[in-house]
C-alpha positions in Angstrom: -25.4 -58.1 14.9 -27.3 -55.1 13.9 -26.6 -53.7 17.3 -23.1 -54.3 17.0 -22.9 -52.6 13.8 -25.2 -49.4 14.9 -22.8 -49.1 17.9 -19.7 -49.2 15.6 -21.2 -46.8 13.1 -22.0 -44.5 16.0 -18.5 -44.6 17.5 -16.9 -43.9 14.1 -19.2 -41.0 13.3 -18.2 -39.1 16.7 -14.6 -39.8 16.2 -15.0 -38.4 12.6 -16.9 -35.3 14.0 -14.2 -34.8 16.7 -11.5 -34.7 14.1 -13.2 -32.5 11.7 -13.8 -30.0 14.7 -10.4 -30.0 16.1 -9.0 -29.3 12.7 -11.0 -26.4 11.7 -10.7 -24.6 14.9 -8.4 -21.6 15.0 -6.2 -20.4 17.9 -6.3 -16.9 18.6 -3.2 -15.5 20.5 -2.4 -11.8 21.1 0.8 -10.0 19.7 2.0 -6.4 19.9 1.4 -4.2 17.1 2.1 -0.5 16.3 -1.0 1.6 15.9 -0.5 5.3 14.2 -3.4 7.8 15.1 -3.4 11.3 13.2 -3.2 13.9 16.0 -5.4 16.4 14.3 -8.2 14.2 12.8 -7.9 11.1 15.2 -8.0 8.8 12.1 -6.5 5.5 12.8 -4.5 3.3 10.5 -4.3 -0.1 10.3 -2.0 -1.6 12.9 1.5 -2.7 11.9 1.7 -6.3 12.9 4.9 -8.4 13.5 5.9 -9.9 9.9 4.7 -6.7 7.8 7.1 -4.8 5.7 8.0 -1.4 7.2 10.0 1.6 6.1 11.4 3.7 9.2 13.7 6.6 9.9 15.5 7.2 13.1 16.1 10.5 14.6 19.5 11.7 13.6 22.2 12.4 16.3 22.5 16.5 16.9 24.8 17.6 14.2 24.6 14.7 11.7 22.5 13.9 9.1 20.3 10.9 9.3 20.8 7.5 7.3 17.5 7.9 5.1 14.7 5.5 5.4 15.5 1.8 6.2 13.1 -1.0 5.0 12.5 -4.4 6.5 10.4 -7.0 8.1 9.1 -6.1 11.5 10.4 -8.8 13.7 9.2 -8.0 17.0 7.5 -5.1 19.0 7.5 -4.3 22.8 6.2 -1.1 24.8 9.5 0.7 24.4 11.3 -1.2 21.5 11.0 -2.7 18.0 13.1 -5.0 16.0 13.3 -4.8 12.3 15.7 -7.3 10.4 17.2 -8.0 13.8 18.1 -4.4 14.4 16.4 -3.2 17.7 15.9 0.3 18.3 13.8 2.5 21.1 10.3 3.7 19.8 11.4 7.1 21.4 14.1 7.4 18.6 11.7 7.1 15.7 11.2 10.0 13.4 9.1 8.2 11.1 7.4 4.8 10.4 4.8 3.3 8.2 4.1 0.0 6.1 5.4 -0.4 3.2 4.1 -2.7 0.2 6.5 -4.5 -1.9 6.5 -3.4 -5.6 4.8 -0.2 -5.2 7.5 1.8 -7.0 7.6 0.1 -10.0 3.7 0.5 -10.2 3.8 4.2 -9.5 6.3 4.8 -11.8 4.3 3.1 -14.7 1.3 4.9 -13.7 3.1 8.3 -13.9 5.2 7.5 -17.0 1.8 6.5 -19.0 0.0 9.3 -17.7 2.7 11.8 -18.7 2.9 10.3 -22.3 -0.7 10.5 -22.7 -1.0 14.1 -21.9 2.1 14.6 -24.2 0.7 12.7 -26.9 -2.7 14.4 -26.7 -1.3 17.8 -26.6 1.3 17.4 -29.3 -1.2 16.0 -31.5 -3.8 18.7 -31.0 -1.3 21.6 -31.6 0.2 20.1 -34.9 -0.1 22.5 -37.8 -1.4 20.7 -41.0 1.0 21.5 -44.0 -0.6 22.5 -47.5 -0.2 20.2 -50.2 0.9 22.9 -52.6 1.9 26.3 -52.5 -0.8 28.9 -52.1 -3.2 26.5 -51.1 -5.5 27.0 -48.1 -6.2 24.3 -45.9 -9.7 23.7 -44.6 -10.1 21.4 -41.4 -13.3 19.8 -40.2 -13.9 18.3 -36.9 -11.8 20.6 -34.9 -14.5 20.0 -31.8 -13.8 16.4 -32.1 -10.2 16.9 -31.7 -10.4 19.3 -28.8 -12.8 16.5 -27.2 -10.2 13.7 -27.7 -7.4 15.9 -26.4 -9.2 16.6 -23.2 -10.1 13.2 -22.7 -6.7 11.8 -23.1 -5.4 14.5 -21.0 -7.9 14.0 -18.2 -7.1 10.0 -18.2 -3.5 11.0 -18.2 -3.8 13.3 -15.2 -5.8 10.6 -13.6 -3.0 8.1 -14.0 -0.7 10.7 -12.7 -2.8 11.2 -9.5 -3.1 7.3 -8.9 0.8 7.1 -9.2 1.5 10.0 -6.7 -1.3 8.5 -4.4 0.7 5.2 -4.2 3.8 7.1 -3.3 2.4 9.0 -0.6 0.6 6.2 0.9 3.7 4.0 1.1 5.8 6.4 2.6 6.7 6.3 6.3 4.4 8.7 8.4 6.1 11.4 10.4 5.4 11.1 14.0 5.0 15.0 14.6 1.7 14.5 12.8 1.1 11.0 13.7 0.8 9.6 17.4 2.5 6.1 18.0 1.2 3.7 20.5 1.8 -0.2 21.1 -1.5 -2.3 21.2 -2.3 -5.9 21.6 -4.2 -7.4 18.3 -5.6 -10.8 18.1 -4.0 -13.0 15.5 -5.2 -16.1 14.0 -2.9 -19.0 13.9 
């Protein structure tokens, strides 16, 4: 009876272990992605894989102006073509392309607005003249150095916020293919 229970326990343990191992393994498969490399420095950006949100600009026809930046989800990439939101185009016709994060515009707008408000508030507060309480009175101010330090501190914080906002805009704008080399590479993805 004990041998029978031990045998049953072994089979159950092996079965459970097999199910756990099969459920935790991930399948790796290769997919094409767009790799941008800076022509001057050789710096490579993170590959743009299918399913990423991208912004691109196509080269305009001679004598015409281009349609501007088009944003969408990258559906498919081959060696010669790419498909964004169901629209297929040749990679040779691209003027600019880049990965675009959703919501970056409102974040950079808020950073720039708040930074500018801090700078303007600090400067206007420091340059304000104090009016005397009576005619002919002389106003004596103390702590002028502390006020200047506060103005510099708030202006510095405001400037830093403006730089972060501008950096966010630059980082999420499409890269010019005159400065960046585009190549199609295979990357492994987990399924």
